[in-house]
N, C-alpha and C positions, 0 to 999 in steps of 0.2 A: 505493499499500500505506501500512497504518500502521505508525508506528513502535513497537518495543515501550516497555513503562512503562518511563518515567523520572523521578525526584525531580526537582525546580527551585527553584535558588537563586539569587537576587540578590545579587550584590557591592555594595557601596557605595563600595569601595578596594582598589586592587592587593593591598595586607596581607590584607585579607579576602577576597580570591579565592582567594589560596594556602592562608589557613588551611582554607577550605572543600576544597579540593582533596586537602588531607591528609586532612583528617577524611572525606571522602567514599569515599578509596581510588582504587584506580589505574585504577577503570574511569571516574571522573570527568572530564569536558570542557567547558573551554571555551567559551561561546558570546556572540560577538561580532555580526557579521551574521547568519549563520547560512546564507548562501547555499552554502558548500561543505558543512557538516556536514547540514543539514537532509534534503537528496535523501539522502545516503547512510542516513539512520536510516527514510526511509520505503521504502528498499529493504532495510533490515536487514542492510546491509553494515556498518553501526555500530551498536551498543547500548550506550549510557553508561548507565550506572545514576545516574549526576546530572548535569545541565546547570546549569552555573556561568554567569550571564549575569554579564558584566562591560559592555555596550553603555550602560550607564548612568553610567559612570565617564567625567566629564568631563575628570579630568586624564589621560587616555589619548587627549584628541581634540584636537591642533594640528599647526599647521606654523608653523616658524619659523627664523631664519638664527642658526648656532652656530659664528662663526668661519669659517672655509673650507667649513664644511659646513651643511645643511641638516637638521633634526631634524624629523620625523614623528612622531608618536604612533601606536600602534598600532591605535585604533581611530576612526583618521581616516577617514571613507568617502571609497569611490573619486571619487564626485564632488567632493568638498572639495578630493582630490589633484587631479583634472583641472583645476579652475578656479581652482587657488593662483594667485596673482600671483608668490609668493615662488620657488615652481617655476619657473613659466614665465619668469621670471628668471635664475634661478640653476641649474637640472636640467631642461628643458625635456623631456628622454625621459619622465621620471617622470609629468608632466603627461599628456602625450601618452598612452603608455602606458595610465592609467587610464581615457582616454576611451575605450578600444577593449575593457574589460573587460565582456563580457556583454552585457545591455540596459539602458536605464535605470534601471528598476526595480532590478536586480542592483547598480548604481552609486550606486543612492542609497541602498541600506542595506548591502551588504557592505561590509567594511573592508581595508586595505591589511594589516594585522595578521594578520586572519584569513588572507588568499591566502597570503602567506608561511608562517605557522605550520601551514598544511594540508598545503604539502609536494607539491602538485600539479605533475609536471614539464610539463604541457603550458600550464600559466598561463602568464599574459603577465608578470605583474609581478616574480615571482622571476627568471626571463631577465633582464630589464631591469636588478635589482638587481645579480644576478651581475656584469652586463657594466661596472657602476658599481663595482664591489668595494665594495658598499655593509657598512655596519657593522647589528650589528643588537645592543640592549641587551635583556640579559635579567636579571628579577627572581625570586629565590627565597627559601626562607624566613632564609636568610642577608643578604636585602640584593640589589643588583646584584653580578651576578658579573662577570668580566672580561667584556668585549665579545666579540663572535664575528662573524669575517667572514663575507661568503655563502658564500664557498666551501666553507667548513665547518660551516656550519648545514645544509644539505640532505643528508643521509646514507643515505637510501633512497627506494624508490616510498612517498611518501605518509607518510615519518619525517623527522625533525630531529632537531636537537640539544637540543631542551627536553626536561626532564625532566619526572614527572609533576605535580612541584608546582610549577612555574616558570611564569611567563608572560614573553612577547615585549611588553614597553612601548614600545621604539622602534626605529626604523629612521632611520640616520644616509646620506645621501648626498652625494658633494661638488658643491660649486657646480663647474660645468663654464668653463674659460677660452673667451674669443673664439677662441683657436685651437681648439679642440675642438671636433668634428661629431659630430653623433648619426642614428642612425634607428633604428626597430623595425617591423619587417615581419612579418605571419602570412599562410598561407594558408588561409583556412577556405570556406566554400560557403556560409555565411549568417553576416551580421555578430557574432549572437548566440553562434555555436559557438564550440569550443574550437579554435583553431589545430591544422592538420596538421603544421604547422612552423612555429616562431617564432623570428625571428632578430633580438638586439639588437647594436647595432654603435657603440664610442664609439673617435671618433679623434682623437688629437693630432699636429698637425701642424704643420711652419714649413719656408717655403722650398720647398714644393713636395713634401716627403718626409713620409712616415709615421714621426713619432716613434715613437709607440706605437699598436699597435690592440688594443682586446678586443672579443672577440666570444663573445657566448653564445645558447646554443641552447635552444628548448622543444620538447620532445616528441618527441628525437632519443633519449631513454635513461631510466634509473628515477630519474634527478634531473635539473634544468637542470644544463647543462654549459659549459665553455669550449670553444673550438675553438682549441686551442694550436698545432694545425701552422697554422693559418690566421693566427694572431698571428704566429708566429714565422717566417712566410715575408715578412711584410708589413713588418718591423723596419727601418728607415730605407731602405724601399723607395720608391716613387713611384707616382702611379695606375695607371699602365702594369702594376703588378703583382698590381692585384687580381683581375683576371678568373682568373688561374693560381691564385692563392692561394685563391680561392674554392672551389675544385674539390676541396680539402682539406679541407674542412666537415667532411664525414662520416667523418675518419679517428678511429678509436677510441668513434663510437658505435655505440649498440645500439638502435634504433629498432624500436618494434614495430608489428605488421600486427594491424588491426582491420577493422570494418566499413568505415571511412573511406579508409585506404589501408594499400598493403603497406609492409614497411620499404624494399624497393629505391625504390619513389616518393618516401618520404621524405628518403631520400638525395639524390636528386635535386633535390628540393624545397631541401634544405639547402643544395645548392651555389649554386642560381641565386638563392634569398632571400637568402644570405651576399654575393653580389657585388653585388646590388641594393643592399643596408643598406648594403654598404663604398662605395659611389659615392655613396649618399646622402648618408653619413656626412663622405666627403671632401670634398663640394661645398657643405657647410652651413656 
């Protein structure tokens, strides 16, 4: 199909993008890579009055160390995230998951900020960032407002805490210590498909026991969500507790039923993938 008519503006800076969003009204949308928004526009599920293109703002494309965290500019392409030596050394689960996004064309054009701001509960990176307890930096008309954690950012199906005239500028992830293991698994029919279910696990361990486990689920609710029952069951436990704890993965979830899978099948997948992800994270 053909998108509904829209105006097109190119922003040369974040401040200009904010000004354009304010001037064009609530139906204006930001455009970075476009691999989330454009398909919705073609189906006319999204009908923005104006697209504000921020893809040329060089200040939003970077990956750099920032103390005990790694800062990623919102317009950094998935392929750059995947190949980043900084992330591979400090927070490899992010670079790994970025390599699973879509296909090469999507990874070379799509951006990490676009994936996060789109808020699709089936996306890979939002779940990974949730498991990492990542922090997002948002700029509005009055400058950077207080940073917001991933757990508070995703508010509903394809809805986030971003206001109409705000721009997500940076994602901050922690550097993982040598005693912290990680894993990200998803189940899909084809490599470029959305995952029917995705599981991100980050496990801090010492002396053969789990100090803390953080588990996040993709496509198990209207937002990416933490598997809190699993995390609580594993606090202070050893590897032998993983299988039983993983059976709690679907607690509190509300997975969809669609042409790919039923809700019950997704609940089963969540338990299986959670066990495998935790075993992988415990062993890495």
